[in-house]
N, C-alpha and C positions, 0 to 999 in steps of 0.2 A: 563297429561298422554294420550296416544293415545286411542281412543275409541274402536278400536279393541281390544287391551290389557283389557282394563277395562271390556269389554263384555266377553272375554274369562276367564277372573279371576271371573267375578261374576257367570258366568255359571257354573265353576268348584266349587265354594265356595257351589253354591245353590244344586249341588249333593252330597256334604259334608255334608250340613245340614241335609238330610234326612237319613244319616248313624249314625251321632252322635247328640246326644241331648245336651251336654256340649260344649258350644262356644270354651272354652280353648282348647279343643280336636283337634278344626280345625287348629290351628295355626300351627303345624309342616307339616301336608300335604299340606297345603295352601303355605308355605315357601317352600316345595320341587318343587310343581307344578312350581312356580313362577321361581325358579332357573332353572329348567330343560327347561322350556317353553321359557324363556327370557333371559337365561344366567346370570343372576344377579339378586340381590334382593336390589334394592337401595331405597334411601329415599322415592321416589315417590309411589314405590310399597309397601313399609312398610305404608305409609299413607294411601293407597286405602284399602290394607287388615285390617288396623285398622278400618276405616270406614265401612267396608263390615260386619265384625265380631262384631263391636262394643267393641273393646278392646283397651286400651290405647296403641298408638304406641310404647311407651317406653318399654312395656312388649313383643311386637312383635321384636321391634329392640334389646332387650336384649336376647331373643331366637336366633335370626339370628346370633348375634355376637358371641354365646356361642359355636356353631357348626362350625366345620372349613369347612364343604361343601358348606356354604353359603358365596357367595361373593357379595361385593357390586359395584364392576366394571364388565365390560363385560369379561366374561370368555374367557380363551385362547382356540382355538379349541380343544386342547390336555391339560387336567388338569392331572399333575403328581403329586401323594401324595405319599411320601416316609415314610414308617414307622421309627419311632424313639424309638419305645419301647425297654427295656433293651435286648431281644434277638436279635432284629434287629441290633441294636447298635453294640452289642458285635459281630456280625457277618458282620459287615462292611456297614451297611446303610449310616451313615455319609459319608464315603467315595464315595459311589454311588451318593448321593446328590452333593458333591462338583463336582464330575465328570460329572454329568449333567449339572451342572451350568456352568462348563468351557465350555461346547458346546454351551452355548448361544450367544458366539460371532458369530456364524453362523446365519445371519439374517432370514433365513427360519425357523429355530428354535425358535428363540427370538419372532417373530412374530405368531408363532402358538403354542406354548408350554408354560405352566407355570409350575413350580415345588414348591411344598410346603413340609414342615416337617409336619408329623401327628401324633397323638398317635397310640396307638396300633390296627393293623388291624386284629388281632385274627390269625394270622397266624404264631404264633410263633415256629411251628414244622417245618416249611418251610421257614425260616427266611433267608436272608432279604426279605421284599416283599414290592410292592408298587401297587397303584392303577392308572391306566390310564382311565379317565371318568368312573370310578366304576368297570373296570375289573382288577380282582386281577393277579397279576404276582409274581411269588414265586422263591425261591432259586436263588436270582439274583446274578449276578457278571458283570463285565465291559461289557464281550462280548453278555451277554444275553440283557442287557441294550441297548447296540448298535443295537442289533437286533430288539428290541422292537421300537426303536426310527426310524431305517432306515426302518421297517415295515409300521409305521404310515406315514412317509414321502413319502412312494410310494402309499399309499392310501389302503394297505391292511385292511381287516377287523379285528378289534381289537382282536376278539376271536380266530382269526386263526393264529395270528403272531408267536407264538412260539409252534404251533402244538395243 
């Protein structure tokens, strides 16, 4: 592991230790930090986190694999997460998932976007919904999905794409 990454991780964990007395409480925020900062939570990061927290690597790995938002590979620039709860599914989220995946034949989209199905996003009243890099988009249809993807491709601020 690169010394700069190790140093940033150690500094962050040091700050957390002053907030939480129980080591196990440091796992989730440390994994979130690693995912946001480095774009992934791979085996090397798991081992370092394990060493710094003095918690077995298997416990950290099982936590990282349980939650969909931790990835072991470099993340795409834009991570699209389509809700597949019952409300979203009944209102067409599976069709939107397929629709977005068909767009992946476009090299620009394939190289910059990833799309995954996720459980409930807590937006049943405005289904179907999706997250793009943590930003929620609701009341989706094919036209709105196209507007989101085109906005991202053109470099618009995610928060301002649909108004």
